N, C-alpha and C positions, 0 to 999 in steps of 0.2 A: 475668418476672424472678423468680428464686427468692429465698427468704428470705435466703440467704447472700450474695446480691449486692445487696441493697437498701442504700441509703445513707440514713442518718437525715437528716431535714431540717436538723437543727442542724449536723451535719457539713458538709453541702453549703453551708449559709449561711456557715459559718466558712471553708471552702475558698474560696468565691467572694470573701469579704472579703479573705483573704490574697492571692489572685490580683490583685484590683483595687488593693490597696495597693502591691503589688510593681510593678504597671504604672505607677501614678501617681508613686511615689517612687523607683523603681529599686532596690528592696530585694532582697537576696539572703538565702537561708535563715539564714546565720550572723548576719545583722543583727538577728534577733529572738530570739536565744538566751536573753537574760535576761528575756523576756516572762513576766509573771505571769498565768497563767490555768490552768484545769484542764488536766491532761495531754492529754486528748482534744481539747479546743479548741485548744490550742497545736499539736498535731500536725496538725489539720485546716488551720490557718492556714499552717503551714510547708509542708504539701503543696500548698496553693494558690500559695505563693511559688515553690516548686520547679517547679511546672507552668509558671508564667509564664516562669521562667528557661529551662526546657527548650525552650519554644516560641520564645523569642527566639534561642537558640543555633541552633535548626533553621532559623529564618528567615535568620539571618546566613549560615549555611552554604549555603543555597539561593542567596542573593544573590551570594556569592563564587563559587559554581559558575557562575552566569550570567555573571559578569565574565570568568571563565577561558575560556569557550567562544568 
């Protein structure tokens, strides 16, 4: 892995936290707009929330495709 593609441990921790919170509470990225944290931390959390939402949408699409077949 090159230096440019390394992810800081802090970013990864915040990303995973955002993903897990979105999973447990059903949050969407706009739900945490007013969150007070450092810009980098807030972005990492939002990225985690977005990833969870993206995976859920993909899962729903696959399920709907299965129903249509």
